[in-house]
C-alpha positions as CSV (number, residue, x, y, z in Angstrom):
1,M,54.1,117.9,169.2
2,S,52.9,115.7,166.4
3,D,49.4,114.1,166.6
4,G,50.9,110.6,167.1
5,I,53.0,111.8,170.0
6,A,50.1,113.7,171.5
7,A,47.9,110.6,171.4
8,R,50.4,108.6,173.3
9,V,50.8,111.4,175.9
10,A,47.0,111.6,176.2
11,A,46.7,107.9,176.7
12,A,49.4,108.0,179.4
13,R,47.7,110.9,181.2
14,V,44.4,109.0,181.2
15,L,46.0,105.8,182.5
16,D,47.8,107.7,185.2
17,D,44.6,109.3,186.4
18,V,42.7,106.0,186.5
19,L,45.5,103.8,187.9
20,H,47.2,106.2,190.4
21,R,44.6,108.9,191.2
22,G,41.4,106.9,191.5
23,R,39.6,108.7,188.7
24,S,37.0,106.9,186.7
25,L,37.8,105.9,183.2
26,K,34.8,107.7,181.8
27,A,35.7,111.0,183.5
28,A,39.3,110.8,182.5
29,L,38.5,110.1,178.8
30,G,35.8,112.8,178.9
31,T,38.4,115.3,179.9
32,M,41.2,114.2,177.5
33,L,39.6,113.1,174.3
34,P,38.0,116.5,173.4
35,Q,41.6,117.9,173.3
36,L,42.4,115.7,170.4
37,G,41.2,117.1,167.1
38,D,41.4,113.9,165.0
39,S,38.8,111.2,165.6
40,R,41.4,108.6,164.7
41,D,43.6,109.8,167.5
42,R,40.7,109.7,169.9
43,A,39.8,106.2,168.9
44,L,43.5,105.2,169.3
45,V,43.7,106.6,172.8
46,E,40.6,104.8,173.8
47,A,41.8,101.5,172.4
48,I,45.2,101.8,174.1
49,V,43.7,102.7,177.5
50,M,41.2,99.9,177.4
51,T,43.8,97.4,176.4
52,A,46.2,98.5,179.2
53,L,43.5,98.3,181.8
54,R,42.3,94.9,180.7
55,Q,45.9,93.6,180.7
56,R,47.4,95.6,183.6
57,T,48.4,92.5,185.6
58,R,50.5,91.2,182.6
59,F,52.0,94.6,182.0
60,D,52.9,95.0,185.7
61,A,54.5,91.6,185.7
62,A,56.7,92.6,182.8
63,L,57.8,95.8,184.5
64,T,58.5,93.9,187.8
65,A,60.6,91.3,185.9
66,W,62.5,93.7,183.6
67,L,63.2,96.7,185.7
68,A,66.4,96.6,187.7
69,K,64.9,99.0,190.2
70,P,61.2,99.5,190.8
71,L,59.6,102.7,189.7
72,G,58.9,105.2,192.5
73,Q,55.7,106.8,193.7
74,R,56.5,109.9,191.6
75,D,56.8,107.8,188.4
76,G,53.2,107.1,187.9
77,D,53.2,108.9,184.5
78,L,56.2,106.9,183.4
79,R,54.6,103.6,184.4
80,A,51.5,104.6,182.5
81,L,53.5,105.5,179.4
82,L,55.3,102.1,179.5
83,Q,51.9,100.4,179.7
84,V,50.8,102.5,176.7
85,G,53.7,101.1,174.8
86,F,52.9,97.5,175.8
87,A,49.2,98.1,174.8
88,Q,50.2,99.2,171.3
89,L,52.1,96.0,170.8
90,E,49.1,94.0,172.1
91,L,46.9,95.8,169.6
92,G,49.2,94.8,166.8
93,L,50.1,98.4,165.8
94,P,53.2,98.7,163.6
95,A,56.0,98.2,166.1
96,H,58.5,100.7,164.7
97,A,56.1,103.6,164.6
98,A,54.5,102.7,168.0
99,L,57.9,102.5,169.7
100,A,59.2,105.7,168.1
101,A,56.1,107.7,169.1
102,T,56.1,106.4,172.6
103,V,59.8,107.2,173.1
104,D,59.1,110.7,171.8
105,A,56.2,110.9,174.1
106,A,58.5,110.3,177.0
107,R,60.5,113.3,176.0
108,A,57.4,115.4,175.6
109,M,56.4,114.4,179.1
110,K,59.8,115.7,180.4
111,R,61.1,112.2,180.8
112,T,64.0,112.7,178.4
113,H,66.6,111.1,180.7
114,Q,64.4,107.9,180.8
115,A,63.6,107.8,177.1
116,G,66.4,105.2,176.5
117,M,64.9,102.9,179.2
118,V,61.4,103.2,177.6
119,N,62.9,102.2,174.2
120,A,64.8,99.3,175.7
121,L,61.8,97.9,177.6
122,L,59.5,98.2,174.6
123,R,62.0,96.5,172.3
124,R,62.3,93.7,174.8
125,A,58.5,93.3,174.9
126,Q,58.5,93.3,171.1
127,R,61.3,90.7,171.0
128,E,60.2,88.4,173.9
129,G,56.5,89.0,174.1
130,L,54.7,89.9,177.3
131,P,54.2,87.4,180.1
132,Q,50.9,85.5,180.3
133,A,48.7,85.8,183.3
134,D,45.5,84.2,184.7
135,P,42.7,86.6,183.7
136,R,41.2,86.3,187.2
137,S,44.4,88.0,188.6
138,E,42.9,91.3,187.2
139,W,40.0,90.9,189.6
140,P,40.1,91.8,193.3
141,P,40.1,88.6,195.4
142,W,36.8,89.3,197.1
143,L,35.1,89.6,193.7
144,V,36.8,86.5,192.3
145,K,35.4,84.5,195.3
146,R,31.9,85.8,194.7
147,V,31.9,85.0,191.0
148,A,33.4,81.6,191.6
149,S,30.7,80.9,194.2
150,D,27.8,82.1,192.1
151,W,29.0,80.6,188.8
152,P,31.4,77.7,189.6
153,Q,31.0,76.1,186.2
154,Q,31.2,79.3,184.2
155,A,33.7,81.3,186.3
156,E,36.7,80.6,184.1
157,A,34.8,81.7,181.0
158,I,33.6,84.8,182.7
159,F,37.1,85.9,183.6
160,M,38.3,85.1,180.1
161,A,35.5,86.9,178.4
162,S,35.9,90.0,180.6
163,A,39.5,90.4,179.5
164,Q,38.5,90.6,175.9
165,A,37.4,93.6,173.9
166,A,33.6,93.8,173.6
167,P,32.0,93.9,170.1
168,M,30.2,97.0,168.9
169,W,26.4,96.5,168.9
170,L,24.0,98.8,167.2
171,R,20.3,99.4,167.9
172,V,18.4,100.3,164.7
173,N,15.7,103.0,165.3
174,R,12.7,101.2,163.7
175,R,10.7,104.5,164.0
176,W,12.7,105.8,161.1
177,I,14.2,102.8,159.3
178,Q,13.9,99.0,159.2
179,R,16.9,96.9,160.1
180,H,17.4,95.3,156.7
181,A,17.4,98.8,155.1
182,Y,20.1,100.0,157.6
183,V,22.2,96.9,156.9
184,Q,22.2,98.0,153.3
185,L,23.3,101.6,154.3
186,L,26.2,100.0,156.2
187,H,27.0,97.8,153.2
188,D,27.0,100.8,150.9
189,A,29.4,102.5,153.3
190,G,31.7,99.5,153.3
191,I,30.8,98.5,156.9
192,A,30.2,94.8,157.6
193,S,27.5,93.9,160.0
194,T,25.5,90.9,161.2
195,P,21.8,91.0,162.2
196,D,21.2,89.2,165.5
197,R,18.8,86.2,165.4
198,T,17.0,86.9,168.6
199,A,17.2,90.7,169.2
200,P,15.1,92.2,166.4
201,D,16.7,95.6,166.3
202,A,20.3,94.6,166.9
203,L,23.3,94.6,164.6
204,R,26.8,93.5,165.4
205,L,29.6,95.2,163.6
206,D,32.5,93.1,162.4
207,A,34.9,95.9,163.6
208,P,34.2,98.9,165.9
209,L,34.3,102.4,164.5
210,P,33.6,106.0,165.7
211,V,29.9,106.7,165.7
212,H,30.2,109.7,163.3
213,Q,31.2,107.1,160.6
214,L,27.8,105.4,161.0
215,P,25.4,106.3,158.3
216,G,22.5,108.4,159.6
217,F,23.8,108.5,163.2
218,E,23.3,112.2,163.7
219,A,19.8,111.8,162.1
220,G,18.9,109.3,164.7
221,L,18.7,106.2,162.6
222,V,20.9,104.1,165.0
223,S,22.3,104.0,168.5
224,V,25.1,102.0,170.2
225,Q,23.7,99.5,172.7
226,D,24.7,96.0,173.6
227,A,22.2,93.3,172.6
228,A,21.8,92.2,176.2
229,A,20.6,95.6,177.1
230,Q,18.3,95.7,174.1
231,A,16.6,92.5,175.3
232,V,15.0,94.5,178.2
233,A,12.5,96.0,175.7
234,D,11.5,92.5,174.8
235,A,10.7,91.7,178.4
236,F,7.7,94.1,178.2
237,A,4.5,93.4,176.3
238,L,3.1,96.9,176.2
239,A,-0.3,97.9,174.8
240,S,-0.7,101.1,172.9
241,G,-0.8,104.2,175.1
242,T,0.7,102.4,178.1
243,R,2.1,104.6,180.8
244,V,5.7,103.6,181.5
245,L,8.3,104.7,184.1
246,D,12.0,104.2,183.5
247,A,13.1,105.0,187.0
248,C,16.9,105.0,186.6
249,A,16.9,106.0,183.0
250,A,20.2,107.7,182.1
251,P,21.8,107.5,179.7
252,G,18.4,106.7,178.2
253,G,19.0,103.8,175.9
254,K,16.2,101.6,177.2
255,A,13.6,104.3,177.4
256,A,14.5,105.3,173.8
257,H,14.2,101.8,172.6
258,L,10.7,101.5,174.0
259,A,9.8,104.8,172.4
260,E,11.3,103.8,169.0
261,R,9.1,100.7,169.0
262,D,5.8,102.4,169.9
263,A,5.2,106.2,169.5
264,T,2.0,106.0,171.6
265,L,3.7,104.9,174.8
266,R,3.7,107.6,177.5
267,I,7.2,107.2,178.9
268,T,8.6,109.1,181.9
269,A,12.4,108.9,181.9
270,L,13.6,109.7,185.4
271,D,17.2,110.1,186.8
272,V,18.6,111.6,189.9
273,D,21.7,113.1,188.2
274,G,20.9,116.4,186.5
275,R,24.0,116.3,184.2
276,R,23.1,112.8,183.1
277,V,19.5,113.9,182.5
278,R,20.8,116.7,180.2
279,R,22.8,114.2,178.2
280,M,19.8,111.9,178.0
281,Q,17.7,114.8,176.7
282,D,20.3,115.4,174.0
283,A,20.2,111.7,173.0
284,F,16.4,111.8,172.7
285,Q,16.6,114.9,170.6
286,R,19.1,113.2,168.2
287,L,16.7,110.2,167.9
288,R,13.8,112.6,167.4
289,L,11.9,111.2,170.3
290,E,9.6,113.1,172.7
291,L,9.6,111.7,176.3
292,D,8.7,113.1,179.6
293,V,12.2,113.6,181.1
294,R,12.5,114.5,184.8
295,T,15.3,114.9,187.3
296,G,14.4,113.2,190.6
297,D,15.2,110.6,193.1
298,A,13.3,107.4,192.4
299,T,13.2,106.5,196.1
300,E,11.3,109.8,196.8
301,P,8.3,109.7,194.6
302,A,6.6,112.6,196.4
303,T,9.0,115.0,194.8
304,W,8.1,114.0,191.2
305,W,5.1,111.6,190.9
306,D,1.7,112.9,190.0
307,G,-0.2,110.1,191.8
308,T,-1.4,108.3,188.7
309,P,-0.2,104.6,188.7
310,F,2.1,103.4,185.9
311,D,1.2,100.4,183.8
312,A,4.8,99.4,183.5
313,V,8.0,100.2,185.5
314,L,11.6,99.6,184.6
315,I,14.2,99.5,187.3
316,D,17.6,99.3,185.7
317,A,19.2,99.4,189.1
318,P,22.6,100.8,190.1
319,C,24.9,97.8,190.6
320,S,28.4,96.5,190.8
321,A,28.7,96.6,186.9
322,S,30.4,93.2,187.2
323,G,28.8,92.1,183.9
324,I,30.4,94.8,181.9
325,V,34.0,94.7,183.0
326,R,35.2,94.3,179.4
327,R,33.6,97.7,178.6
328,Q,34.5,99.4,182.0
329,P,37.7,97.7,183.1
330,D,38.2,100.3,185.8
331,V,35.4,98.7,187.7
332,L,37.9,96.2,189.0
333,L,40.1,99.0,190.3
334,H,37.4,101.1,192.0
335,R,34.8,98.6,193.3
336,R,35.2,97.7,197.0
337,E,33.5,94.8,198.8
338,Y,31.7,97.2,201.1
339,D,30.1,98.9,198.1
340,L,28.0,95.8,197.5
341,A,26.0,96.1,200.7
342,A,25.2,99.7,199.9
343,L,24.2,98.8,196.3
344,C,22.0,96.0,197.5
345,A,20.3,98.4,199.9
346,I,19.6,100.8,197.1
347,Q,18.2,98.1,194.9
348,S,15.9,96.9,197.6
349,S,14.7,100.4,198.3
350,L,14.0,101.0,194.6
351,L,11.9,97.8,194.4
352,D,9.9,98.6,197.6
353,T,9.4,102.3,196.8
354,L,8.3,101.9,193.2
355,W,6.1,98.9,193.5
356,P,3.2,100.9,194.9
357,L,3.4,103.1,191.9
358,L,2.6,100.2,189.6
359,A,-1.0,99.6,188.7
360,H,-2.6,96.2,189.5
361,G,-2.0,94.0,186.5
362,G,1.0,96.0,185.6
363,T,4.5,94.8,184.8
364,L,7.8,95.7,186.5
365,V,11.1,94.7,184.9
366,Y,14.1,94.6,187.2
367,A,17.5,94.6,185.5
368,T,21.2,95.0,186.3
369,C,24.5,94.8,184.4
370,S,25.7,92.6,187.3
371,I,26.5,88.9,187.4
372,L,26.4,88.6,191.2
373,G,23.5,86.7,192.8
374,A,23.2,89.1,195.7
375,E,22.2,91.8,193.4
376,N,20.0,89.7,191.1
377,A,18.3,86.4,192.0
378,A,18.6,86.9,195.7
379,Q,17.3,90.5,195.4
380,V,14.2,89.3,193.5
381,D,13.7,86.3,195.9
382,A,13.7,88.5,198.9
383,F,11.3,91.0,197.3
384,L,8.8,88.3,196.4
385,T,9.0,87.0,200.0
386,R,8.0,90.4,201.5
387,T,5.6,91.4,198.7
388,P,2.5,89.3,198.7
389,D,0.9,90.9,195.5
390,A,4.1,90.4,193.4
391,A,4.4,87.4,191.1
392,L,7.4,86.3,188.9
393,E,6.6,86.0,185.2
394,P,8.5,83.5,183.0
395,L,11.1,84.6,180.5
396,D,12.7,82.4,177.8
397,A,16.2,81.3,176.9
398,R,16.9,84.6,175.0
399,Y,17.7,86.1,178.4
400,G,20.3,83.5,179.4
401,H,20.5,81.2,182.4
402,D,17.3,80.6,184.5
403,T,18.3,81.4,188.1
404,G,14.8,80.6,189.4
405,F,14.2,84.3,190.1
406,G,15.1,85.8,186.7
407,H,17.5,85.2,183.9
408,Q,21.2,85.9,183.8
409,R,23.3,86.5,180.7
410,L,27.0,86.0,181.3
411,P,29.7,88.1,179.7
412,G,30.7,87.0,176.2
413,E,27.7,84.6,175.7
414,D,26.5,85.2,172.2
415,G,28.8,88.2,172.1
416,R,26.7,90.0,174.8
417,D,27.4,91.7,178.1
418,G,26.6,90.2,181.4
419,F,23.0,91.2,182.2
420,F,20.2,90.2,184.5
421,V,16.5,90.5,183.8
422,A,13.4,89.6,185.9
423,R,9.8,90.3,185.1
424,L,7.2,90.8,187.8
425,T,3.5,91.5,187.7
426,R,1.3,93.1,190.4
427,R,-1.7,90.9,191.2
C-alpha cells in the first residue's frame, strides 16, 4: 500500500472510530498517527479528519441527497472514507490525486465492489460542489440553545468561527530566547509569523506546520499554545519566590508559562491523571524547567498538600470545552446536556476546596475553555456569594467581554480560542 493510500485509510479509520464508535478524536489520532512514518502523511490525516468533523453536516447532507440507497449500519468505514474524500476537496488538494488515492483506499479496505460508487460520488462533489449548511447544525440543539441564550448578539459569529480551522499560536520561552530573536529564527527558516500586540510571548504563524519543523522546538525554545490560554499568565502579578499551585495542570502549558517568566517561582503542578502527569513531566523536561509535579485529586488536599498556604492558585477547571470546538470538533459529538451539571459541580468543588489553601492577600485565577455562562460568570457569582473573604479583581479588555464576574473571550476573536478568566483575591 502506498503512503498516499495508507493516509486515506488511516483517516477513514480515525473518523469511523470517532463518528460511529464514540471514541475521542485525541485517542483515535494517538493510536493511528504513530503508524505513519512520514510526518507529512500524519499532518494530512489530521487535516482531513478535522475538516470532516467540522463539516460533517454538509457531508452527510451530500450523501443523503446523492445516494440512491442509504448506507447500512455495517458501512461506517465506507461512510467515513467518503467523508475523507469530501474533506480533501474542501482542503483544496489536487482533485485527481485525491480521488485516485481515495478510490484505491476503498479497495485497500476491502470495499472493491464499491470503489466505483466512491469514484462517482467524489466526482460529483468535484463537479457540483458540496451543499452549504448552517454552521449551528453541527451543534447539538441543547448546546445551540445555551449559546444563543448566553450570547444572543454573538451567537452567529461563534458558530461560524467554530467551524473554521484554528490558527497555530506559539509561546516563546523567554527563559531561553526573546520573542524578536525567535521571529528571526523563523524568518531564517522560511516561516512567516506575526507577534501579537497584547500577548507578549505569543506568535501567530501564517500557516500551521508540524512542531518538529519549528526551530529549537526540541531544545525548548517554543511551545504551541493559543494566545487566549497564554493570557492566563498575565492575570497574575507574582512577586519573586511566590508559591503557586496549578491545580488542574496537565498538559502543563500554563504552569510552564509562569515558570518561563520567572525562575524563582515555586510552582506545584498537580493533576489527577497519572498518564497526563507523565506527559506533563516530559513537556517540562523539553522546556528545561524544574517544577514540583504531583499526581493527586485537587478536591482531596489531604492526600498531597503539606499544609503551607499558596500565594497564588490557578484553577483551569474541567469544562464543556465549548470554546475550543474548532480545535476539538468531536466535543459536539460526545458532550451531553447532563454532562454540564456534573462539570459545574466539579468546578464548584474545586473553588470551595482550594480556596482555604490560598494565603490571605493571595490571588486565585479561575479559567475555563468554555463559553457557557453556567460554567463561568454564574460559577464565580455563586462562589462570591457563599465566600465572604473572596473579592473579584478587575481585568482589562485583553481578556474579552466583561461579564461582571470575569472576562470572556469568544472563539475567533483576534484569532483566539474561546476562554474565560476571573481573578479573585482572599481578603
